[in-house]
N, C-alpha and C positions, 0 to 999 in steps of 0.2 A: 283289533283286540277288544275284549270285553271290558268296558270301563269299570264295572263293579269289581274286577279283579286287579285293578291297577291302583296302587297306593298313591297318596299325595306325593308330589315331586316326580311323578311319572316313573317311579321305581316299580318294576314288575314284581308281582307277588309270586312266590314259588308254588309249585304244585302241592307240596305238603301243606302249606298254609291255606291255599285256595280250597283244598278238599275239606278243610274244617269250617269253611264259611257257611253261614246259615242257608244262603241261597243254594249253594252246591249240595249241602246235605239234604235239603228238601227235594232237589231234583233226583239225586241218587236214591233217596228213600222211596220216591214215587215209582222209580224203575224196578225196585226190588220189593214193592209192597210192604215196606217197613221192616223187612227181614234183616235184623242187625248183623247176624252172622254172615249173610250173603254180602251185605254192604261192606263189612270189614274185609272180607276176602277180595272184593272188587277193588277197594282202595289200596290194599296191600299189593295186589297184582299189578295195578296201574303204576304204583310207585316203582316196582321192580322193573317194569318196561322202560320207564323214564330214566332209571339209573343205568340200565344196560346200554342205552343208546344216547350218548352225549349230545348228539345233534338235536335231540328233543328238548334240551334244557332251555332253549330260547323260545320255545313255542308257548303260545297263550294257553294257560292251564285249562280254560273252558273248552278249547278245541280238542285237547287231549282227552278230557273226560267224555266229550261227545263221541270220539272215536271208540273209546272203551265201551260206552253204552251201545253203540252200533254193533260192535262185536258181540257183546252180551246178548243183545236182542236176537242175534242169529245163532246163539249158543256156540260161538267159536272162541277158542283160546287165543290170547295175544302172546303167549309164551313163545319167544323166538325159536326155540328148539322144535316146536310142533308145526310151524309154518302154516298156520290156519288163517291168521289175520295180523295186520301190522298197522302201526301209526307211522306215517311217513311225513317228515317235516318239509314244508314249503315256506321258506322265510320263517315267519313267526307263527305259522298256522300248521297244526297237525291234521292230516287227512287220512281217512280210512282206506286201507288196501286189503282186499281179500288175498290170501295166499293160495298157492297151488293145492295144498292139502285141504284148505277150507273149501275150495270148489269140489274136490273129491267127496268130502264129508257131506256137503249139501246135496250133491247128486245122489249119493248112496241113500240119503234119507227119503228120497222120493219113492224108494222101494221098487224102482223100475229097471235098475241096472244089475246085470249078472256080473259084469266086470267093467272097471274103468281105471285108466292110469295114463301117465305120460312118462317119457324118458328121453335122455340124450341119445343121439345117434352119432356114432363115431366114424372117423374117416374110413371109407370103403364099405360101410354097411348099407348105405342107401343105393339101391340098384336101379333107380329110375321108376318109370311108370309102366304098369301092365298095358300092353298095346291094345288089348281088347276092351278093358274097363277103365283105363286111366288112373287106376288106384296105385298108390305108392307101393313099391316092393322093397323089402329089406332082407338082408342076410346077416344076422347078428353073430358076432364073434363069440364063441362059447367060453373061451378062457377070459374070465373077468379081469385078471391082472394084466394080461396083454392088451385087452380092450381099453382099460382105463389109461394106458400109456399113450394111446392115440388121441390126436386132437378131436374136439367135438366139431362135427360137420353140420349138425342140425338137431331138430327136436321133433318128436312125434307124440301124438296123443290118440288114444283109441277108446272105444267103448263097445260093449255088447249088451243089448237089452234082453230082458226076460222073454220078449216076443221073438227073439232071434235076429233083430236088426243090428247090424254092425257098421261101424264107420271108423276110418283112420284118416288123420290129417298130418301132413309133414311140412315144416318150414325149415329152410336152410338157415344156418347161423347168420348169414348176411341179410336174409329177409327179416329175421328177428331184430337185427341191428337197425335196419331201416325202419322197422315198426317202432322201436324205442325212440329213434330220432323224431319220428313223426308225431307220436302220441304222448310221450312222457315229458312232463314239464321239467323234470330233474335231469334228464340225460343229455350229455354232451359227448360226442364220439371221440373228439380229440383228448378230452380229459380221461375217458375210458381207456384209450390206448396207453396214455401215460400211467394210469393206475395198473394196467396189466404189466407194464415194465417194472413198476414199483413192487408188485407182488413177487416178481422174480428176483429183483436185485436189492429191494429194501431202500432204494434211494430215488431222489428226484422229485419229491412232492412236498409241498408246504403243509403245515398243520391245518390250514383252512381248506386246502384241496382235499386232504384226507377226511376231514369232517363231512365235506360234501359227498365224498365217495362211500359214506356209510349208508347211503340210499340203496335200496334193493337192486336197482338196475346196474350198479357198480359192484357191490359186495356179493350179490347172489345172481349174477347174470344168467347162468345156466338154469337155475330154478325159475327165474322170470321167463326165460325162453320156453321152458316146459309149460308154465302157467299160461303164457300167451297163446300157445297152440291149443291147449286144453280149453281155454275160454272160448276161442273161435269155434272149436268143435261143438261145444255145448250150446253156444248162441245160435249156430246154424242148424244143427241136427239133433240136439239132445232134448230129453224130456225135462222140463223146467218147472220147479215149484215156485211159489211166490217168494220164498226165502232165497232161493238160488238167483232168481231174477233181481231181487233187491240187492243182493251182494254184488252182482255184476254191474248193476246200474250205478251203485254208489262207489264202485272201485275207481281209484284215481286214474287208472289206465284206460278207462272206458273212452273210446274215441267220440 
């Protein structure tokens, strides 16, 4: 914790109070070149993020501001509905996490992609690999309503560049689950299975467990699955700007 943000008696200062401190105002002002309108929007947006995610209330305010400034430096929104960037709590520290849509935005800004996206692959849609090329083969169900009723079997990401280069990557759901267990500090498979049952029944979890399950790997597993595959696709084969590399390097999921 940042000692300058802890009051006497070890009582933690709230984000709203911390944001008004002289040191914090100086740091934010430097990031926005003294633009008071931009500073006000930043603090307002950051307060909204903290309010919508109760798990962030115990985080050191300095770490939350740091995440906000990281997102701002990449010109990514932290609005949960946009899925571009998130503040993820680990104990009392908030860490930056780029979202799936943030990766897409940063890739598009390179000006080298004709198309780029990721999606869930439902049961029966993955047909294995082409025997000649080894590339994954899919046959997508055309009826969206029927498709969405089927279990998610995996995740695919693809891009096509302006020069004609194309690439597709596929991970099964189990592979993504194993990936989360290996690389995410927040993920516990047993708790995730328990959370899946809770989503169906509304029972069987404590308030403390539910707070832990506000982390993206629990509350947005499919979105994180898509992001994981997209990130691997971009890391191995994509055209990467400095911004895109910075976002992936700073991402909490980075192995």
